[in-house]
C-alpha positions as CSV (number, residue, x, y, z in Angstrom):
1,M,0.3,-0.2,0.1
2,R,3.1,2.3,0.9
3,E,4.1,1.9,-2.8
4,L,0.9,2.8,-4.1
5,N,0.5,6.2,-2.5
6,P,3.2,8.2,-4.8
7,F,1.1,7.0,-7.8
8,L,-2.3,8.0,-6.2
9,I,-0.9,11.5,-5.2
10,L,0.4,12.2,-8.8
11,V,-2.9,11.3,-10.3
12,V,-5.0,13.5,-8.0
13,L,-2.2,16.3,-8.8
14,L,-2.6,16.2,-12.6
15,F,-6.9,16.3,-12.3
16,L,-6.1,19.1,-10.4
17,V,-4.2,20.8,-12.5
18,G,-6.3,20.2,-15.9
19,F,-9.5,21.2,-13.9
20,T,-7.6,24.3,-12.6
21,S,-6.6,25.4,-16.0
22,S,-9.7,24.8,-17.8
23,S,-11.6,26.8,-15.2
24,L,-9.4,29.9,-15.7
25,L,-9.7,30.0,-19.4
26,G,-11.9,33.2,-20.6
27,P,-14.5,33.3,-22.9
28,G,-12.2,34.0,-25.6
29,A,-9.8,31.3,-24.9
30,R,-13.0,29.1,-25.3
31,V,-13.8,30.4,-28.4
32,A,-10.1,30.2,-29.8
33,A,-10.2,26.8,-28.6
34,A,-13.1,25.8,-30.8
35,Q,-11.6,27.3,-33.4
36,S,-8.9,25.8,-33.9
37,P,-7.2,24.5,-36.9
38,F,-6.0,21.3,-35.1
39,V,-9.6,20.0,-35.1
40,G,-10.9,17.8,-37.4
41,E,-14.0,18.2,-39.8
42,D,-15.0,14.4,-38.9
43,E,-14.0,14.6,-35.3
44,A,-17.1,14.0,-32.9
45,E,-18.5,16.8,-31.2
46,D,-18.3,17.4,-27.3
47,T,-21.5,18.3,-25.5
48,G,-20.2,17.5,-22.1
49,L,-17.3,17.9,-19.5
50,R,-14.1,15.6,-20.0
51,F,-11.2,15.1,-18.2
52,G,-7.7,17.2,-19.8
53,P,-8.0,20.0,-21.6
54,A,-11.7,21.6,-22.4
55,T,-13.1,21.9,-25.8
56,L,-16.6,23.9,-26.8
57,P,-19.2,22.6,-29.4
58,R,-18.4,23.6,-32.9
59,T,-20.4,26.7,-34.0
60,A,-21.8,27.9,-37.5
61,P,-19.8,31.7,-38.1
62,V,-22.5,34.2,-37.5
63,V,-23.0,36.2,-40.6
64,P,-24.1,39.9,-39.9
65,A,-27.6,40.9,-41.3
66,S,-27.4,43.3,-44.3
67,P,-29.6,46.4,-44.6
68,A,-31.2,45.2,-47.7
69,A,-32.3,42.0,-46.1
70,E,-34.5,44.1,-43.2
71,E,-36.6,45.6,-46.0
72,P,-39.4,43.2,-47.3
73,A,-39.6,42.0,-51.0
74,A,-41.6,43.9,-53.5
75,A,-43.0,41.2,-54.6
76,E,-44.5,40.3,-50.9
77,V,-45.8,43.6,-50.3
78,E,-49.8,43.3,-50.5
79,E,-51.2,46.0,-52.3
80,S,-54.3,47.4,-50.3
81,V,-57.5,46.6,-52.2
82,P,-60.4,48.8,-51.7
83,E,-63.7,46.8,-50.3
84,A,-66.5,46.5,-52.4
85,P,-69.5,48.4,-51.4
86,E,-72.6,46.8,-49.7
87,F,-75.2,45.1,-52.2
88,V,-78.5,46.5,-51.5
89,P,-81.3,44.8,-53.2
90,P,-83.7,47.0,-55.0
91,P,-87.3,47.7,-54.0
92,P,-89.8,45.7,-54.7
93,P,-92.0,46.6,-57.5
94,P,-95.5,48.1,-56.4
95,R,-98.4,45.9,-56.5
96,P,-101.3,46.5,-58.9
97,A,-104.5,47.8,-57.1
98,A,-107.3,45.0,-56.4
99,P,-110.1,44.9,-58.9
100,S,-113.2,46.3,-57.1
101,R,-115.3,43.8,-56.6
102,P,-119.1,44.0,-57.7
103,A,-121.5,45.2,-54.9
104,A,-123.0,42.4,-53.4
105,S,-126.4,41.5,-53.7
106,P,-129.1,42.9,-50.9
107,P,-129.9,40.6,-48.2
108,G,-133.0,38.2,-49.2
109,T,-132.1,38.1,-53.2
110,P,-132.4,34.7,-54.2
111,A,-129.3,33.2,-56.4
112,P,-130.2,32.6,-60.0
113,K,-130.6,28.6,-60.3
114,A,-128.6,26.7,-62.6
115,A,-130.8,24.9,-65.6
116,E,-131.1,21.2,-64.3
117,M,-130.9,18.5,-67.1
118,Q,-133.8,16.3,-67.2
119,S,-132.6,12.8,-68.4
120,L,-135.6,10.5,-70.1
121,P,-135.4,7.1,-69.8
122,G,-134.9,4.6,-72.6
123,P,-135.9,1.1,-72.9
124,L,-132.4,0.3,-71.6
125,E,-133.1,1.7,-68.5
126,R,-137.0,0.3,-68.1
127,L,-135.4,-3.3,-69.0
128,A,-133.3,-2.8,-66.6
129,E,-135.6,-1.7,-63.8
130,A,-138.5,-4.3,-64.6
131,D,-139.3,-7.8,-62.8
132,G,-137.1,-10.2,-64.5
133,A,-140.0,-13.0,-64.3
134,A,-142.2,-10.7,-66.7
135,S,-143.7,-11.9,-69.9
136,F,-142.6,-11.6,-73.0
137,K,-145.1,-9.4,-74.4
138,A,-144.5,-7.1,-71.1
139,R,-141.1,-6.9,-71.8
140,L,-141.6,-6.2,-75.4
141,E,-143.7,-3.0,-74.5
142,L,-141.1,-1.4,-72.9
143,V,-139.4,-0.9,-76.0
144,R,-142.2,-0.3,-78.0
145,K,-143.4,2.7,-75.8
146,P,-142.4,5.9,-76.8
147,V,-140.1,7.9,-75.0
148,S,-141.9,11.2,-74.6
149,S,-145.0,12.7,-76.2
150,D,-142.7,16.0,-76.7
151,F,-139.8,14.4,-78.8
152,V,-141.1,12.0,-81.2
153,Q,-139.3,9.3,-83.2
154,Q,-139.6,7.9,-86.7
155,P,-139.0,5.1,-87.6
156,M,-140.1,3.5,-83.8
157,V,-137.0,1.7,-83.9
158,A,-133.8,2.7,-85.9
159,V,-131.3,0.6,-88.0
160,S,-127.6,1.5,-86.6
161,D,-125.9,0.5,-90.1
162,G,-124.0,3.9,-90.7
163,A,-126.3,4.9,-93.4
164,T,-130.3,5.0,-92.5
165,P,-131.4,8.3,-91.1
166,V,-133.9,8.6,-88.0
167,F,-135.8,11.6,-87.5
168,L,-136.7,13.0,-84.2
169,R,-139.6,16.0,-83.6
170,F,-139.6,18.5,-80.9
171,R,-143.1,19.1,-80.4
172,N,-143.2,22.0,-77.5
173,L,-140.1,24.0,-77.8
174,G,-141.1,27.9,-77.5
175,G,-139.2,30.6,-79.2
176,S,-138.2,31.5,-82.8
177,E,-134.6,30.5,-82.3
178,P,-133.4,26.6,-83.0
179,P,-132.6,24.5,-80.0
180,N,-128.8,23.7,-79.2
181,L,-128.2,20.3,-79.8
182,V,-125.5,17.8,-78.9
183,L,-125.4,14.4,-80.5
184,S,-123.9,11.1,-78.7
185,D,-123.2,8.2,-81.7
186,M,-125.2,10.1,-84.2
187,K,-124.0,12.2,-86.9
188,M,-126.3,15.2,-87.7
189,I,-127.6,15.7,-91.3
190,R,-130.1,18.8,-91.0
191,L,-132.3,20.6,-88.4
192,S,-135.3,22.0,-89.7
193,R,-138.9,22.9,-89.2
194,N,-141.9,21.0,-90.7
195,G,-145.3,22.5,-91.7
196,G,-146.5,22.4,-87.7
197,G,-143.6,24.8,-86.7
198,H,-141.8,22.2,-85.3
199,W,-138.1,21.8,-85.3
200,V,-137.2,18.2,-86.8
201,L,-133.5,16.1,-86.3
202,E,-132.3,14.3,-88.9
203,A,-129.2,12.2,-87.9
204,V,-127.4,8.9,-88.9
205,P,-126.7,6.8,-85.8
206,R,-123.4,5.1,-85.6
207,E,-122.6,2.0,-87.2
208,G,-123.2,-1.1,-84.5
209,T,-124.0,1.0,-81.6
210,W,-127.4,0.7,-79.6
211,E,-127.5,3.7,-77.0
212,A,-127.7,7.1,-78.9
213,R,-128.7,10.4,-77.3
214,V,-129.6,14.0,-78.2
215,F,-129.2,16.6,-75.5
216,V,-131.5,19.4,-76.3
217,I,-130.9,23.2,-74.7
218,S,-133.6,25.9,-75.2
219,Q,-135.4,28.5,-73.4
220,G,-132.8,27.8,-70.5
221,K,-133.9,24.1,-70.2
222,M,-132.1,21.0,-70.8
223,W,-133.1,17.3,-72.0
224,S,-131.3,14.0,-72.2
225,V,-133.5,12.7,-75.1
226,P,-132.6,8.5,-75.8
227,V,-132.9,7.2,-79.2
228,V,-133.9,3.9,-79.6
229,V,-131.4,1.9,-82.1
230,T,-129.8,-1.1,-82.9
231,P,-127.8,-3.1,-84.9
232,L,-129.0,-5.9,-87.2
233,R,-129.0,-9.5,-85.9
234,D,-130.0,-12.8,-86.8
235,I,-132.4,-14.1,-83.9
236,D,-133.8,-16.8,-85.8
237,F,-132.4,-19.1,-83.0
238,D,-134.8,-22.5,-83.6
239,G,-134.3,-22.3,-87.4
240,N,-137.7,-22.2,-88.4
241,G,-137.6,-19.5,-90.9
242,R,-139.8,-17.0,-88.7
243,V,-138.8,-14.9,-85.9
244,D,-141.6,-15.5,-82.8
245,E,-141.8,-15.8,-79.1
246,A,-140.5,-19.7,-79.5
247,D,-137.1,-17.6,-80.3
248,Y,-137.1,-15.6,-77.2
249,Q,-137.9,-18.5,-74.8
250,L,-135.1,-20.0,-76.5
251,F,-133.0,-16.8,-76.2
252,R,-133.8,-16.9,-72.4
253,R,-132.7,-20.2,-71.3
254,A,-129.3,-20.8,-73.0
255,E,-127.3,-18.3,-71.3
256,T,-124.0,-19.8,-72.1
257,D,-124.6,-20.0,-76.0
258,P,-122.3,-17.8,-77.5
259,R,-124.8,-17.1,-80.2
260,F,-126.9,-15.2,-77.5
261,D,-124.3,-12.5,-77.1
262,L,-125.8,-10.0,-79.5
263,S,-123.9,-6.9,-78.3
264,G,-120.7,-8.5,-78.6
265,D,-119.3,-7.3,-75.3
266,G,-118.6,-10.4,-73.8
267,E,-121.0,-10.7,-71.6
268,R,-124.7,-11.6,-71.0
269,G,-127.1,-8.8,-70.4
270,V,-129.6,-6.3,-70.4
271,A,-128.1,-5.0,-73.5
272,D,-128.7,-8.4,-75.3
273,E,-131.9,-8.8,-74.3
274,F,-132.9,-5.2,-75.8
275,I,-131.1,-6.2,-79.3
276,F,-133.2,-9.1,-79.2
277,L,-136.8,-7.0,-78.7
278,A,-135.5,-4.3,-81.0
279,N,-135.0,-7.0,-83.7
280,Y,-138.1,-8.3,-83.2
281,L,-140.1,-5.1,-83.8
282,L,-138.4,-4.6,-87.0
283,T,-139.3,-8.0,-88.1
284,S,-143.0,-7.9,-87.2
285,Q,-144.1,-4.6,-87.3
286,P,-144.0,-2.2,-90.3
287,Q,-142.3,1.0,-89.7
288,T,-143.5,4.5,-89.6
289,A,-142.7,6.7,-92.3
290,P,-140.8,9.8,-91.9
291,P,-142.7,13.0,-90.4
292,V,-144.1,15.3,-92.9
293,G,-142.2,18.7,-93.8
294,S,-138.8,17.1,-92.2
295,R,-137.0,17.5,-95.4
């Protein structure tokens, strides 16, 4: 142990000498040591204390700022742009004055009544409302019966072949002006006055129709007048060469036979019965001649 004491003393002295010399160096000496040419470029920088001579970290040279650098570039100077004026919407156009309302009717004055249409029943409506158990003659009479005494049709049953005309005489229409007429499933030929002063309509029913009407407007009144019209059909179902009640009874019993779909609508109904009865009247009774003075 005594042999090692001098060596330890020497180490302690060297440590004290190095620490004392680095602490006595001033700022200028440290900078000089840091910028010494003996320090290699690839030498690692020292950021802490170490034994021996002290060195400072390498720093980049300080470049003094030029006066021109302090001024902003011309491109970087933002030009002052004047603000756009605030948008003010134009005032709305003036509204037109509301039209003046007509003076109200004095209290207690009844409002004028609209003209009501009087719809006259035809053979189709009569058959639909009649008792299904009625006899052949009773049901035939529903087709034979005139529609109204004010509207007389001649012939009694019109044929819808697209060529044969029918005449309808209006007996009790007052006034000298002709009535306004609207035809359904018919084409007007002429409207004239006969020797008795009655208005007479001549028209041709549309081919194949079994329901036609004339709407009459005259003197503030309106009528819906049915026209008895039927297409021609072969109703000799028993094949004996004549049309009679036996054909009707066969027609009533055989409801599924396609021959009895006289209207051609694929169903058996009141229209088929009307066509049978109307064709029966055409073959069994002579037709009345057109009214005198209709042409």
